[in-house]
MARVEX-934740 format. One record per residue (C-alpha): x, y, z; residue in one letter; residue number from 1. Coordinates in pm, 1 decimal. Layout:
<rs>
<r px="X" py="Y" pz="Z" zavex="a" gumar="NUM"/>
...
</rs>
This chain:
<rs>
<r px="-1376.1" py="586.0" pz="1697.9" zavex="m" gumar="1"/>
<r px="-1183.1" py="828.0" pz="1474.7" zavex="s" gumar="2"/>
<r px="-1269.1" py="873.4" pz="1108.5" zavex="l" gumar="3"/>
<r px="-944.3" py="698.0" pz="1017.7" zavex="t" gumar="4"/>
<r px="-1023.3" py="402.2" pz="1236.0" zavex="e" gumar="5"/>
<r px="-1378.1" py="396.2" pz="1112.6" zavex="l" gumar="6"/>
<r px="-1248.8" py="384.6" pz="744.7" zavex="m" gumar="7"/>
<r px="-991.1" py="116.2" pz="821.3" zavex="r" gumar="8"/>
<r px="-1255.0" py="-88.2" pz="1004.5" zavex="f" gumar="9"/>
<r px="-1516.9" py="-91.9" pz="725.5" zavex="t" gumar="10"/>
<r px="-1244.4" py="-154.4" pz="467.8" zavex="r" gumar="11"/>
<r px="-1427.5" py="41.3" pz="196.6" zavex="v" gumar="12"/>
<r px="-1370.6" py="-102.0" pz="-148.3" zavex="e" gumar="13"/>
<r px="-1073.3" py="37.8" pz="-354.5" zavex="q" gumar="14"/>
<r px="-1289.9" py="163.7" pz="-632.2" zavex="d" gumar="15"/>
<r px="-1466.6" py="406.9" pz="-410.1" zavex="t" gumar="16"/>
<r px="-1463.6" py="756.5" pz="-561.2" zavex="l" gumar="17"/>
<r px="-1534.7" py="1039.9" pz="-321.8" zavex="c" gumar="18"/>
<r px="-1620.8" py="1399.9" pz="-423.4" zavex="c" gumar="19"/>
<r px="-1621.0" py="1637.6" pz="-127.0" zavex="g" gumar="20"/>
<r px="-1713.8" py="1997.3" pz="-166.6" zavex="r" gumar="21"/>
<r px="-1522.8" py="2203.3" pz="85.2" zavex="f" gumar="22"/>
<r px="-1441.7" py="2568.6" pz="100.0" zavex="t" gumar="23"/>
<r px="-1258.7" py="2544.4" pz="-219.9" zavex="g" gumar="24"/>
<r px="-1145.4" py="2185.5" pz="-222.5" zavex="v" gumar="25"/>
<r px="-1298.6" py="1871.3" pz="-387.0" zavex="n" gumar="26"/>
<r px="-1140.7" py="1533.7" pz="-356.3" zavex="m" gumar="27"/>
<r px="-1147.7" py="1168.7" pz="-476.8" zavex="r" gumar="28"/>
<r px="-972.3" py="897.3" pz="-290.5" zavex="h" gumar="29"/>
<r px="-948.5" py="528.9" pz="-165.1" zavex="d" gumar="30"/>
<r px="-1067.6" py="546.1" pz="197.1" zavex="p" gumar="31"/>
<r px="-828.1" py="263.4" pz="276.3" zavex="d" gumar="32"/>
<r px="-562.1" py="552.1" pz="280.6" zavex="i" gumar="33"/>
<r px="-778.3" py="744.1" pz="513.3" zavex="a" gumar="34"/>
<r px="-545.2" py="966.5" pz="699.8" zavex="n" gumar="35"/>
<r px="-486.3" py="1233.1" pz="437.4" zavex="p" gumar="36"/>
<r px="-853.3" py="1303.7" pz="393.2" zavex="f" gumar="37"/>
<r px="-931.2" py="1295.7" pz="764.7" zavex="e" gumar="38"/>
<r px="-687.3" py="1589.2" pz="789.8" zavex="r" gumar="39"/>
<r px="-873.5" py="1770.4" pz="500.4" zavex="i" gumar="40"/>
<r px="-1207.2" py="1679.9" pz="662.0" zavex="f" gumar="41"/>
<r px="-1076.7" py="1857.1" pz="987.6" zavex="s" gumar="42"/>
<r px="-1039.9" py="2183.6" pz="790.8" zavex="w" gumar="43"/>
<r px="-1325.9" py="2178.3" pz="551.0" zavex="h" gumar="44"/>
<r px="-1698.1" py="2064.0" pz="575.7" zavex="r" gumar="45"/>
<r px="-1752.2" py="1780.2" pz="320.1" zavex="i" gumar="46"/>
<r px="-2096.9" py="1821.2" pz="160.5" zavex="s" gumar="47"/>
<r px="-2112.2" py="1540.5" pz="-87.7" zavex="s" gumar="48"/>
<r px="-1996.7" py="1190.3" pz="-159.4" zavex="l" gumar="49"/>
<r px="-1988.4" py="1022.9" pz="-505.7" zavex="l" gumar="50"/>
<r px="-1915.7" py="635.8" pz="-469.1" zavex="t" gumar="51"/>
<r px="-1907.7" py="325.1" pz="-692.5" zavex="f" gumar="52"/>
<r px="-1971.3" py="102.2" pz="-406.4" zavex="c" gumar="53"/>
<r px="-2292.3" py="0.8" pz="-225.2" zavex="v" gumar="54"/>
<r px="-2385.2" py="195.0" pz="85.7" zavex="v" gumar="55"/>
<r px="-2176.2" py="74.6" pz="389.3" zavex="n" gumar="56"/>
<r px="-2076.1" py="189.6" pz="733.6" zavex="s" gumar="57"/>
<r px="-1850.3" py="456.2" pz="593.3" zavex="f" gumar="58"/>
<r px="-2127.7" py="603.4" pz="379.4" zavex="v" gumar="59"/>
<r px="-2374.6" py="574.7" pz="670.1" zavex="f" gumar="60"/>
<r px="-2126.8" py="775.1" pz="892.2" zavex="y" gumar="61"/>
<r px="-2112.1" py="1055.2" pz="649.2" zavex="l" gumar="62"/>
<r px="-2490.3" py="1051.0" pz="614.1" zavex="l" gumar="63"/>
<r px="-2497.4" py="1126.8" pz="992.7" zavex="t" gumar="64"/>
<r px="-2299.5" py="1440.0" pz="915.3" zavex="l" gumar="65"/>
<r px="-2569.5" py="1552.1" pz="654.4" zavex="n" gumar="66"/>
<r px="-2336.3" py="1446.2" pz="358.8" zavex="v" gumar="67"/>
<r px="-2504.6" py="1409.9" pz="32.8" zavex="e" gumar="68"/>
<r px="-2425.0" py="1058.8" pz="-68.2" zavex="c" gumar="69"/>
<r px="-2479.8" py="956.0" pz="-449.6" zavex="i" gumar="70"/>
<r px="-2418.4" py="600.0" pz="-577.2" zavex="e" gumar="71"/>
<r px="-2331.6" py="599.1" pz="-945.6" zavex="c" gumar="72"/>
<r px="-2233.7" py="325.8" pz="-1190.8" zavex="s" gumar="73"/>
<r px="-1869.4" py="213.4" pz="-1261.2" zavex="r" gumar="74"/>
<r px="-1899.2" py="366.5" pz="-1616.9" zavex="a" gumar="75"/>
<r px="-1802.9" py="710.7" pz="-1495.4" zavex="f" gumar="76"/>
<r px="-1731.8" py="867.6" pz="-1842.6" zavex="t" gumar="77"/>
<r px="-1811.9" py="1176.7" pz="-2031.8" zavex="p" gumar="78"/>
<r px="-2026.2" py="1333.7" pz="-2133.8" zavex="p" gumar="79"/>
<r px="-2296.6" py="1286.2" pz="-1873.8" zavex="h" gumar="80"/>
<r px="-2073.2" py="1255.3" pz="-1579.6" zavex="h" gumar="81"/>
<r px="-1838.9" py="1528.9" pz="-1697.7" zavex="m" gumar="82"/>
<r px="-2125.4" py="1775.7" pz="-1689.8" zavex="e" gumar="83"/>
<r px="-2245.7" py="1642.2" pz="-1341.1" zavex="q" gumar="84"/>
<r px="-1899.4" py="1705.9" pz="-1211.8" zavex="l" gumar="85"/>
<r px="-1871.6" py="2055.6" pz="-1367.5" zavex="r" gumar="86"/>
<r px="-2215.4" py="2178.1" pz="-1261.9" zavex="m" gumar="87"/>
<r px="-2312.3" py="2003.1" pz="-944.3" zavex="k" gumar="88"/>
<r px="-1952.3" py="1945.8" pz="-787.7" zavex="y" gumar="89"/>
<r px="-1739.8" py="2242.2" pz="-883.0" zavex="p" gumar="90"/>
<r px="-1389.9" py="2222.5" pz="-729.9" zavex="a" gumar="91"/>
<r px="-1052.2" py="2412.5" pz="-717.7" zavex="d" gumar="92"/>
<r px="-872.2" py="2074.8" pz="-687.1" zavex="i" gumar="93"/>
<r px="-927.3" py="1695.5" pz="-699.6" zavex="y" gumar="94"/>
<r px="-697.6" py="1479.5" pz="-478.3" zavex="i" gumar="95"/>
<r px="-634.3" py="1118.5" pz="-543.2" zavex="v" gumar="96"/>
<r px="-473.0" py="838.4" pz="-327.4" zavex="a" gumar="97"/>
<r px="-443.5" py="491.0" pz="-426.4" zavex="a" gumar="98"/>
<r px="-731.6" py="525.5" pz="-657.8" zavex="f" gumar="99"/>
<r px="-624.9" py="259.3" pz="-912.5" zavex="g" gumar="100"/>
<r px="-770.7" py="421.4" pz="-1228.5" zavex="q" gumar="101"/>
<r px="-636.9" py="664.3" pz="-1474.3" zavex="i" gumar="102"/>
<r px="-847.2" py="990.2" pz="-1513.5" zavex="l" gumar="103"/>
<r px="-913.8" py="1132.3" pz="-1831.9" zavex="s" gumar="104"/>
<r px="-767.5" py="1455.3" pz="-1943.5" zavex="q" gumar="105"/>
<r px="-1114.1" py="1602.9" pz="-1945.5" zavex="e" gumar="106"/>
<r px="-1158.0" py="1546.4" pz="-1574.5" zavex="i" gumar="107"/>
<r px="-796.4" py="1654.4" pz="-1500.5" zavex="l" gumar="108"/>
<r px="-872.4" py="1981.6" pz="-1666.2" zavex="d" gumar="109"/>
<r px="-1196.1" py="2050.6" pz="-1470.0" zavex="l" gumar="110"/>
<r px="-1058.7" py="2215.9" pz="-1146.5" zavex="p" gumar="111"/>
<r px="-867.5" py="2531.5" pz="-1120.1" zavex="k" gumar="112"/>
<r px="-547.5" py="2352.9" pz="-979.1" zavex="y" gumar="113"/>
<r px="-594.3" py="2020.1" pz="-1159.6" zavex="g" gumar="114"/>
<r px="-563.7" py="1692.5" pz="-990.1" zavex="c" gumar="115"/>
<r px="-311.3" py="1590.7" pz="-728.5" zavex="l" gumar="116"/>
<r px="-185.4" py="1234.3" pz="-657.8" zavex="n" gumar="117"/>
<r px="-65.8" py="1144.9" pz="-311.7" zavex="i" gumar="118"/>
<r px="179.4" py="870.8" pz="-430.7" zavex="h" gumar="119"/>
<r px="332.4" py="630.3" pz="-178.4" zavex="a" gumar="120"/>
<r px="694.0" py="655.2" pz="-308.3" zavex="s" gumar="121"/>
<r px="971.7" py="900.7" pz="-379.2" zavex="l" gumar="122"/>
<r px="915.6" py="947.2" pz="-747.1" zavex="l" gumar="123"/>
<r px="1035.2" py="896.4" pz="-1014.1" zavex="p" gumar="124"/>
<r px="1128.5" py="562.9" pz="-860.0" zavex="k" gumar="125"/>
<r px="848.4" py="306.4" pz="-809.3" zavex="y" gumar="126"/>
<r px="574.7" py="433.9" pz="-1029.2" zavex="r" gumar="127"/>
<r px="280.8" py="188.9" pz="-1053.4" zavex="g" gumar="128"/>
<r px="50.5" py="-19.3" pz="-826.7" zavex="a" gumar="129"/>
<r px="277.9" py="-155.8" pz="-563.5" zavex="s" gumar="130"/>
<r px="533.6" py="93.6" pz="-457.2" zavex="p" gumar="131"/>
<r px="518.2" py="15.1" pz="-79.5" zavex="i" gumar="132"/>
<r px="585.5" py="-370.1" pz="-115.9" zavex="q" gumar="133"/>
<r px="861.2" py="-316.4" pz="-371.9" zavex="r" gumar="134"/>
<r px="1074.3" py="-72.8" pz="-182.7" zavex="v" gumar="135"/>
<r px="1082.1" py="-341.9" pz="97.2" zavex="i" gumar="136"/>
<r px="1150.2" py="-628.7" pz="-131.4" zavex="i" gumar="137"/>
<r px="1422.8" py="-432.6" pz="-329.8" zavex="d" gumar="138"/>
<r px="1603.4" py="-344.3" pz="-0.9" zavex="g" gumar="139"/>
<r px="1566.8" py="31.2" pz="-4.1" zavex="e" gumar="140"/>
<r px="1684.6" py="232.0" pz="287.5" zavex="a" gumar="141"/>
<r px="1421.6" py="506.7" pz="260.2" zavex="e" gumar="142"/>
<r px="1086.7" py="589.7" pz="101.1" zavex="t" gumar="143"/>
<r px="815.6" py="847.3" pz="130.6" zavex="g" gumar="144"/>
<r px="532.1" py="1033.5" pz="-23.3" zavex="v" gumar="145"/>
<r px="530.8" py="1250.4" pz="-340.6" zavex="t" gumar="146"/>
<r px="247.9" py="1495.5" pz="-400.0" zavex="i" gumar="147"/>
<r px="231.8" py="1486.6" pz="-792.2" zavex="m" gumar="148"/>
<r px="30.1" py="1684.0" pz="-1043.8" zavex="q" gumar="149"/>
<r px="-150.3" py="1431.3" pz="-1240.5" zavex="m" gumar="150"/>
<r px="-131.7" py="1413.5" pz="-1622.0" zavex="n" gumar="151"/>
<r px="-273.9" py="1155.0" pz="-1861.8" zavex="a" gumar="152"/>
<r px="7.3" py="911.7" pz="-1796.6" zavex="g" gumar="153"/>
<r px="71.4" py="655.0" pz="-1512.1" zavex="l" gumar="154"/>
<r px="238.7" py="854.0" pz="-1221.8" zavex="d" gumar="155"/>
<r px="429.8" py="1060.3" pz="-1474.4" zavex="t" gumar="156"/>
<r px="322.0" py="1400.3" pz="-1376.8" zavex="g" gumar="157"/>
<r px="548.8" py="1670.4" pz="-1224.7" zavex="d" gumar="158"/>
<r px="649.4" py="1642.6" pz="-866.5" zavex="m" gumar="159"/>
<r px="535.9" py="1923.7" pz="-632.5" zavex="l" gumar="160"/>
<r px="620.2" py="1820.1" pz="-268.3" zavex="y" gumar="161"/>
<r px="800.1" py="1517.4" pz="-117.6" zavex="r" gumar="162"/>
<r px="849.3" py="1384.5" pz="247.6" zavex="k" gumar="163"/>
<r px="1074.3" py="1088.9" pz="327.7" zavex="k" gumar="164"/>
<r px="1092.1" py="833.3" pz="610.1" zavex="i" gumar="165"/>
<r px="1344.7" py="552.5" pz="675.1" zavex="p" gumar="166"/>
<r px="1260.5" py="187.0" pz="616.6" zavex="i" gumar="167"/>
<r px="1341.1" py="-25.7" pz="917.0" zavex="t" gumar="168"/>
<r px="1464.4" py="-383.3" pz="929.0" zavex="s" gumar="169"/>
<r px="1140.0" py="-492.2" pz="1075.9" zavex="e" gumar="170"/>
<r px="900.1" py="-292.2" pz="846.0" zavex="d" gumar="171"/>
<r px="641.8" py="-500.3" pz="672.6" zavex="t" gumar="172"/>
<r px="401.2" py="-391.6" pz="397.8" zavex="f" gumar="173"/>
<r px="135.5" py="-340.2" pz="669.7" zavex="e" gumar="174"/>
<r px="353.1" py="-123.4" pz="907.7" zavex="t" gumar="175"/>
<r px="511.4" py="77.7" pz="613.3" zavex="l" gumar="176"/>
<r px="158.3" py="132.1" pz="468.1" zavex="h" gumar="177"/>
<r px="45.3" py="281.0" pz="783.0" zavex="d" gumar="178"/>
<r px="351.0" py="503.2" pz="827.8" zavex="k" gumar="179"/>
<r px="292.4" py="644.6" pz="475.9" zavex="l" gumar="180"/>
<r px="-76.3" py="688.8" pz="550.2" zavex="m" gumar="181"/>
<r px="14.9" py="934.9" pz="816.4" zavex="v" gumar="182"/>
<r px="300.8" py="1080.7" pz="612.6" zavex="l" gumar="183"/>
<r px="55.1" py="1143.1" pz="330.3" zavex="g" gumar="184"/>
<r px="-179.3" py="1329.7" pz="548.6" zavex="g" gumar="185"/>
<r px="103.7" py="1559.4" pz="655.6" zavex="e" gumar="186"/>
<r px="233.3" py="1607.4" pz="293.2" zavex="a" gumar="187"/>
<r px="-99.4" py="1708.5" pz="146.9" zavex="i" gumar="188"/>
<r px="-198.0" py="1947.6" pz="418.9" zavex="t" gumar="189"/>
<r px="145.9" py="2108.8" pz="396.3" zavex="e" gumar="190"/>
<r px="138.7" py="2122.8" pz="14.9" zavex="a" gumar="191"/>
<r px="-211.7" py="2261.4" pz="-40.2" zavex="l" gumar="192"/>
<r px="-157.7" py="2613.0" pz="122.7" zavex="p" gumar="193"/>
<r px="181.0" py="2637.2" pz="-70.0" zavex="l" gumar="194"/>
<r px="7.9" py="2551.5" pz="-396.8" zavex="l" gumar="195"/>
<r px="-259.4" py="2813.1" pz="-333.0" zavex="e" gumar="196"/>
<r px="12.3" py="3068.8" pz="-253.6" zavex="a" gumar="197"/>
<r px="190.3" py="2975.1" pz="-577.6" zavex="g" gumar="198"/>
<r px="509.8" py="2864.2" pz="-380.0" zavex="k" gumar="199"/>
<r px="536.9" py="2512.4" pz="-509.8" zavex="l" gumar="200"/>
<r px="777.7" py="2473.4" pz="-814.7" zavex="v" gumar="201"/>
<r px="693.5" py="2183.6" pz="-1033.2" zavex="p" gumar="202"/>
<r px="978.6" py="1942.6" pz="-1092.3" zavex="e" gumar="203"/>
<r px="976.5" py="1717.2" pz="-1405.8" zavex="k" gumar="204"/>
<r px="1040.5" py="1343.3" pz="-1340.0" zavex="q" gumar="205"/>
<r px="1368.6" py="1205.1" pz="-1479.8" zavex="d" gumar="206"/>
<r px="1257.8" py="903.3" pz="-1678.7" zavex="d" gumar="207"/>
<r px="1590.9" py="744.4" pz="-1671.7" zavex="t" gumar="208"/>
<r px="1559.1" py="696.2" pz="-1294.2" zavex="k" gumar="209"/>
<r px="1231.9" py="549.4" pz="-1284.0" zavex="t" gumar="210"/>
<r px="1127.8" py="189.0" pz="-1218.8" zavex="c" gumar="211"/>
<r px="785.6" py="33.6" pz="-1235.7" zavex="y" gumar="212"/>
<r px="626.4" py="-140.7" pz="-938.6" zavex="a" gumar="213"/>
<r px="428.5" py="-378.1" pz="-1112.7" zavex="a" gumar="214"/>
<r px="90.5" py="-523.1" pz="-954.6" zavex="l" gumar="215"/>
<r px="187.2" py="-790.6" pz="-680.6" zavex="i" gumar="216"/>
<r px="58.8" py="-1148.9" pz="-741.0" zavex="t" gumar="217"/>
<r px="19.0" py="-1450.5" pz="-525.4" zavex="k" gumar="218"/>
<r px="267.9" py="-1643.3" pz="-714.7" zavex="e" gumar="219"/>
<r px="550.2" py="-1383.7" pz="-612.2" zavex="m" gumar="220"/>
<r px="517.4" py="-1514.3" pz="-255.8" zavex="g" gumar="221"/>
<r px="679.4" py="-1863.1" pz="-337.7" zavex="k" gumar="222"/>
<r px="1012.0" py="-1872.0" pz="-137.2" zavex="l" gumar="223"/>
<r px="1312.5" py="-1958.8" pz="-347.9" zavex="d" gumar="224"/>
<r px="1573.7" py="-2085.8" pz="-92.1" zavex="f" gumar="225"/>
<r px="1857.4" py="-2035.0" pz="-359.3" zavex="t" gumar="226"/>
<r px="1836.0" py="-1668.7" pz="-262.3" zavex="k" gumar="227"/>
<r px="2014.7" py="-1517.0" pz="17.9" zavex="t" gumar="228"/>
<r px="1860.2" py="-1502.2" pz="368.7" zavex="a" gumar="229"/>
<r px="1845.2" py="-1115.6" pz="345.0" zavex="a" gumar="230"/>
<r px="1662.5" py="-1138.4" pz="9.6" zavex="e" gumar="231"/>
<r px="1409.0" py="-1387.6" pz="147.9" zavex="l" gumar="232"/>
<r px="1352.1" py="-1179.9" pz="471.2" zavex="d" gumar="233"/>
<r px="1269.2" py="-881.8" pz="257.4" zavex="r" gumar="234"/>
<r px="1028.7" py="-1085.5" pz="37.7" zavex="l" gumar="235"/>
<r px="847.5" py="-1207.9" pz="353.9" zavex="i" gumar="236"/>
<r px="825.1" py="-860.7" pz="501.3" zavex="r" gumar="237"/>
<r px="724.8" py="-709.9" pz="159.6" zavex="g" gumar="238"/>
<r px="438.6" py="-952.4" pz="120.3" zavex="l" gumar="239"/>
<r px="297.0" py="-949.2" pz="485.2" zavex="t" gumar="240"/>
<r px="-5.6" py="-939.6" pz="524.6" zavex="p" gumar="241"/>
<r px="-92.6" py="-996.9" pz="158.2" zavex="w" gumar="242"/>
<r px="-39.2" py="-1211.6" pz="-42.0" zavex="p" gumar="243"/>
<r px="217.0" py="-1362.3" pz="203.1" zavex="s" gumar="244"/>
<r px="527.8" py="-1569.6" pz="144.3" zavex="a" gumar="245"/>
<r px="506.1" py="-1947.2" pz="145.7" zavex="y" gumar="246"/>
<r px="679.5" py="-2280.0" pz="92.2" zavex="t" gumar="247"/>
<r px="587.2" py="-2630.8" pz="135.9" zavex="h" gumar="248"/>
<r px="629.6" py="-2894.4" pz="414.4" zavex="y" gumar="249"/>
<r px="544.0" py="-3247.5" pz="358.3" zavex="h" gumar="250"/>
<r px="307.7" py="-3157.3" pz="70.4" zavex="g" gumar="251"/>
<r px="128.3" py="-2878.2" pz="257.4" zavex="k" gumar="252"/>
<r px="158.9" py="-2511.2" pz="202.8" zavex="q" gumar="253"/>
<r px="344.3" py="-2333.9" pz="470.8" zavex="l" gumar="254"/>
<r px="322.0" py="-1964.3" pz="504.9" zavex="k" gumar="255"/>
<r px="598.4" py="-1782.6" pz="665.1" zavex="i" gumar="256"/>
<r px="485.8" py="-1463.6" pz="836.8" zavex="w" gumar="257"/>
<r px="802.7" py="-1357.0" pz="1034.4" zavex="k" gumar="258"/>
<r px="1167.7" py="-1475.3" pz="1006.4" zavex="a" gumar="259"/>
<r px="1514.8" py="-1333.2" pz="1107.5" zavex="i" gumar="260"/>
<r px="1795.9" py="-1350.8" pz="855.5" zavex="p" gumar="261"/>
<r px="2086.3" py="-1515.8" pz="1023.9" zavex="m" gumar="262"/>
<r px="2454.8" py="-1526.2" pz="912.3" zavex="a" gumar="263"/>
<r px="2481.0" py="-1896.4" pz="994.8" zavex="t" gumar="264"/>
<r px="2756.7" py="-2067.9" pz="789.7" zavex="a" gumar="265"/>
<r px="2647.0" py="-2408.8" pz="645.4" zavex="h" gumar="266"/>
<r px="2712.4" py="-2645.6" pz="359.0" zavex="k" gumar="267"/>
<r px="2351.4" py="-2777.8" pz="341.7" zavex="e" gumar="268"/>
<r px="2122.8" py="-2753.0" pz="25.7" zavex="a" gumar="269"/>
<r px="1906.9" py="-2448.9" pz="15.7" zavex="p" gumar="270"/>
<r px="1575.3" py="-2530.6" pz="190.6" zavex="g" gumar="271"/>
<r px="1728.2" py="-2776.5" pz="442.2" zavex="t" gumar="272"/>
<r px="1615.7" py="-2734.7" pz="802.8" zavex="i" gumar="273"/>
<r px="1944.0" py="-2684.5" pz="1000.7" zavex="l" gumar="274"/>
<r px="1849.6" py="-2666.6" pz="1360.6" zavex="t" gumar="275"/>
<r px="1527.7" py="-2688.6" pz="1571.7" zavex="v" gumar="276"/>
<r px="1469.8" py="-2542.2" pz="1918.0" zavex="n" gumar="277"/>
<r px="1156.4" py="-2471.3" pz="2120.7" zavex="k" gumar="278"/>
<r px="1088.7" py="-2120.5" pz="1975.6" zavex="d" gumar="279"/>
<r px="1207.1" py="-2159.6" pz="1606.8" zavex="s" gumar="280"/>
<r px="1385.4" py="-2337.0" pz="1347.2" zavex="f" gumar="281"/>
<r px="1645.3" py="-2234.5" pz="1084.6" zavex="e" gumar="282"/>
<r px="1629.6" py="-2310.9" pz="708.3" zavex="v" gumar="283"/>
<r px="1945.2" py="-2288.7" pz="478.5" zavex="a" gumar="284"/>
<r px="1957.9" py="-2020.6" pz="220.3" zavex="a" gumar="285"/>
<r px="2221.1" py="-1989.1" pz="-41.3" zavex="s" gumar="286"/>
<r px="2389.9" py="-1747.2" pz="195.2" zavex="e" gumar="287"/>
<r px="2302.7" py="-1762.6" pz="552.6" zavex="g" gumar="288"/>
<r px="1978.8" py="-1897.3" pz="692.9" zavex="s" gumar="289"/>
<r px="1612.5" py="-1791.2" pz="791.8" zavex="l" gumar="290"/>
<r px="1526.2" py="-1833.3" pz="1148.5" zavex="k" gumar="291"/>
<r px="1143.1" py="-1887.2" pz="1133.1" zavex="v" gumar="292"/>
<r px="938.2" py="-1743.9" pz="1410.0" zavex="m" gumar="293"/>
<r px="581.3" py="-1712.5" pz="1296.6" zavex="e" gumar="294"/>
<r px="402.3" py="-1930.0" pz="1039.6" zavex="l" gumar="295"/>
<r px="82.8" py="-2095.5" pz="938.7" zavex="q" gumar="296"/>
<r px="44.8" py="-2453.3" pz="787.5" zavex="l" gumar="297"/>
<r px="-230.1" py="-2509.7" pz="545.0" zavex="e" gumar="298"/>
<r px="-552.9" py="-2558.8" pz="715.6" zavex="g" gumar="299"/>
<r px="-446.7" py="-2422.5" pz="1041.6" zavex="k" gumar="300"/>
<r px="-437.7" py="-2080.8" pz="1186.7" zavex="k" gumar="301"/>
<r px="-144.3" py="-1833.1" pz="1211.1" zavex="r" gumar="302"/>
<r px="76.6" py="-1899.3" pz="1497.6" zavex="m" gumar="303"/>
<r px="421.4" py="-1881.9" pz="1668.9" zavex="t" gumar="304"/>
<r px="682.6" py="-2133.6" pz="1569.8" zavex="t" gumar="305"/>
<r px="686.0" py="-2223.4" pz="1946.1" zavex="h" gumar="306"/>
<r px="315.4" py="-2324.2" pz="1924.0" zavex="d" gumar="307"/>
<r px="359.7" py="-2494.4" pz="1596.7" zavex="f" gumar="308"/>
<r px="652.3" py="-2723.0" pz="1728.9" zavex="l" gumar="309"/>
<r px="424.8" py="-2824.2" pz="2008.0" zavex="l" gumar="310"/>
<r px="218.5" py="-3017.4" pz="1771.2" zavex="g" gumar="311"/>
<r px="450.3" py="-3087.4" pz="1494.5" zavex="v" gumar="312"/>
<r px="789.0" py="-3272.8" pz="1514.7" zavex="k" gumar="313"/>
<r px="1009.2" py="-3075.2" pz="1273.6" zavex="v" gumar="314"/>
<r px="1350.6" py="-3249.3" pz="1224.1" zavex="q" gumar="315"/>
<r px="1687.6" py="-3114.3" pz="1125.3" zavex="p" gumar="316"/>
<r px="1765.1" py="-3248.4" pz="762.8" zavex="g" gumar="317"/>
<r px="1407.6" py="-3207.6" pz="640.8" zavex="e" gumar="318"/>
<r px="1361.1" py="-3016.4" pz="320.8" zavex="l" gumar="319"/>
<r px="1119.4" py="-2716.6" pz="278.1" zavex="l" gumar="320"/>
<r px="973.7" py="-2660.5" pz="-70.5" zavex="g" gumar="321"/>
<r px="893.2" py="-2993.0" pz="-182.6" zavex="e" gumar="322"/>
<r px="520.1" py="-3080.0" pz="-242.4" zavex="r" gumar="323"/>
</rs>
């Protein structure tokens, strides 16, 4: 099993803080975005891990590599930990990915090259906690990764390096996350030698072009069929696999995992089931319809619509959304 696969399998908590001492490189990261750091691991020997989480399979794996593992409290604040970082874990640079916390200016100033953030959007657009979901929901044609010099603000530092990828009509939060994980690994390993050589030119963010990708909530998943089929499709894909998009059928929650936006012309009220066949059913939107292909009724497992229809008699004219 590769290190990336191991990290993803163990699903290390997002608050994990890793400090690896390499040949000139220290890092802090969320192991869920593992690939960028697997690439750095392949170049440098990590000698220490500083973590907020309990010892788990990921930590055990590092112990087999003779990596020093230290569990610390969540109150990682100066002056004690500042001195610990300065004296015991000296570094040329810190690297953060999906870390979820704002580092103090004192910590940012410790390493020679400061702290870099591997941010999963093309800054200055989509600062904040949920850029991957938001670009899908908003219908963006492309996204990417920005290597950013961190400052005391929230994703407001100077941009150093960017890589782009297209967003396909079938991308979900899960698939796009995995693509950006790989892209982030490419970007950081390309950027670090340029940074050391003094070839990266910092570019200030234009605050007039930014938008904030606020934290995703479960409530956002409720499908409003007065929106267009294209908008509903993007919401479903943007919230798959978490928190997922849902409606109600005969008083039970019905999660929609996969649907195809159709240009079906109709005069029915939004949420009305238009047609039913053996593999799918179509639901009226304000413009067009959604062809539902995969779903999950409350209390049941996720399944194809074909399998669902074998046990549930869905009828044209029924209305989704009513509890």
